[in-house]
C-alpha positions, 0 to 999 in steps of 0.5 A, spaced: 344 463 853 337 465 854 335 473 855 328 476 857 324 482 855 327 486 861 334 485 859 331 487 851 329 493 855 335 495 859 339 494 852 334 499 848 335 504 855 343 504 854 344 504 847 338 508 845 337 503 839 330 500 837 326 494 840 327 490 834 335 491 833 336 490 841 333 483 841 337 481 834 343 484 838 341 479 844 340 473 839 346 474 835 350 475 842 347 469 845 344 473 850 350 476 852 349 483 854 356 486 853 357 482 847 350 485 844 353 492 846 358 491 841 354 488 836 350 494 835 357 499 835 359 494 830 353 495 826 353 502 826 346 502 830 348 507 836 352 511 831 345 512 828 342 513 835 347 519 836 344 523 830 337 522 833 338 527 838 339 532 833 334 537 830 331 535 824 326 540 821 328 540 813 327 535 809 320 534 804 313 533 804 310 528 799 303 525 797 301 520 792 296 516 790 295 508 788 289 506 785 284 507 790 289 509 796 292 516 797 298 517 803 301 524 804 307 524 809 313 528 812 320 526 813 325 530 816 332 531 815 337 536 818 338 540 811 335 542 805 341 539 801 339 532 804 332 533 801 335 534 794 338 528 795 336 522 790 337 516 796 333 521 801 328 522 795 327 515 794 326 513 801 321 517 802 317 514 796 318 507 799 316 509 806 309 512 802 309 505 798 309 501 805 303 506 807 299 504 802 300 497 802 300 495 809 296 501 812 299 502 819 295 505 824 301 510 826 308 512 826 310 507 831 307 501 827 309 504 820 317 503 824 315 495 825 313 494 818 316 490 813 320 494 808 324 489 803 328 483 807 327 488 814 323 493 817 323 501 816 326 502 822 333 498 820 331 502 813 331 508 817 337 507 820 341 505 815 339 512 811 342 516 817 348 512 817 349 513 809 346 520 809 350 522 815 344 526 818 338 525 823 332 523 819 324 522 822 319 519 820 314 525 823 307 523 820 302 521 815 295 520 812 292 515 808 286 515 805 282 510 800 277 511 795 277 517 790 283 521 791 287 526 788 295 528 791 299 535 789 306 536 791 309 543 791 316 546 790 319 539 790 316 538 797 315 544 801 307 543 800 304 536 800 296 535 799 291 529 799 284 530 798 279 525 798 272 525 794 265 521 793 263 520 786 262 514 782 268 510 778 265 513 771 267 520 773 273 519 777 275 515 771 275 521 766 281 525 765 277 532 766 276 529 773 283 528 774 284 536 772 278 538 777 282 534 783 289 537 781 286 544 781 282 542 788 288 540 791 293 545 788 287 551 791 289 547 798 296 548 797 296 555 796 290 558 799 291 554 806 283 553 808 283 550 815 276 547 814 272 543 809 265 546 810 262 551 815 259 546 819 267 543 821 268 549 824 268 549 832 264 552 836 269 555 840 273 557 834 267 561 832 266 563 839 273 567 839 272 569 832 266 573 834 269 575 841 276 579 837 271 582 832 266 584 837 272 588 841 274 591 833 268 594 833 268 597 840 275 600 839 272 603 833 269 610 834 265 610 829 261 604 832 262 605 839 254 609 840 251 604 835 246 599 838 248 592 840 244 589 835 247 592 830 253 591 832 251 583 832 250 584 825 256 587 823 259 581 827 255 576 823 257 579 816 264 579 818 264 571 820 261 570 812 268 573 811 272 569 816 268 563 812 270 565 805 277 565 807 278 559 811 273 553 808 275 551 803 268 550 798 266 557 801 273 559 798 274 563 791 277 559 786 284 561 785 283 560 777 276 563 777 274 568 782 267 568 779 267 561 782 267 558 789 270 551 790 264 549 792 260 553 785 267 549 781 265 543 784 258 543 781 260 545 775 265 540 773 260 534 776 254 537 771 259 537 765 261 530 767 254 527 768 254 526 775 255 527 783 262 529 786 263 531 793 270 533 796 269 528 803 275 531 806 283 533 805 290 534 809 295 539 807 302 538 809 308 544 810 315 541 810 317 543 817 311 546 820 311 547 828 317 544 828 324 548 831 328 550 826 336 549 827 339 555 828 347 555 825 352 560 827 358 560 822 362 565 825 362 562 831 363 555 828 370 557 825 372 561 831 372 555 835 376 552 830 382 556 830 381 557 838 
């Protein structure tokens, strides 16, 4: 019995399973809709989908570099306990390897990528069934070129930095130490931007608005001319740059240097040029709704 794309769509809507799983189920069932539903239930895929509605804000972030490709990604689970599970950690690393090798455009494309004998989506659902928690691949970034990666505290923070330099400089062990320092700086100091020119105009305008209001609300500055107030604002904007732009930040290992000066120093020592091109910093669960467990209520509900 043949089936159509609409049949696949209908099966997906009824079961909540992935498109490829539904297509495979209909193929195995010879196009019989009820048998396809039964097939999905037997495979446990429908059960995995039920878990997909549960909040997943724990898990881990991970970053790695292989040759001239680097990747940083976040995979979420429901509890911090799962993040320490070797099976979960191996899955995260395997997903990173897929991103490096197959260069998917986004998470949806990643889920359709080949992993072993099946897809990433199938492997993900398998892990949901085995581990017993909802697991989600949330996001990733992939850079090509000279990269450095840093992971903090087993996966609470992860950083990937992309540099522009010569192969000779990149191959020097001193550059690896420098790249690690820069990535660690980003993890610790959390710069919002690489340099001053990357700060959006609307962000600067809002910052100036806030600073002007602060100055106006200070009795000591109330009678100062507007030109003086403007100079005060620009001075404080300089402080904003130093706090929020990576190259302007004080180097955490040597506050006498900014990251820009540290970069120039290392480049001179290695006999070449080094430019920080871009970076990404992930923090586990940032921006996600956290699951709130009420243990007392749970126990009370069990004894009613």
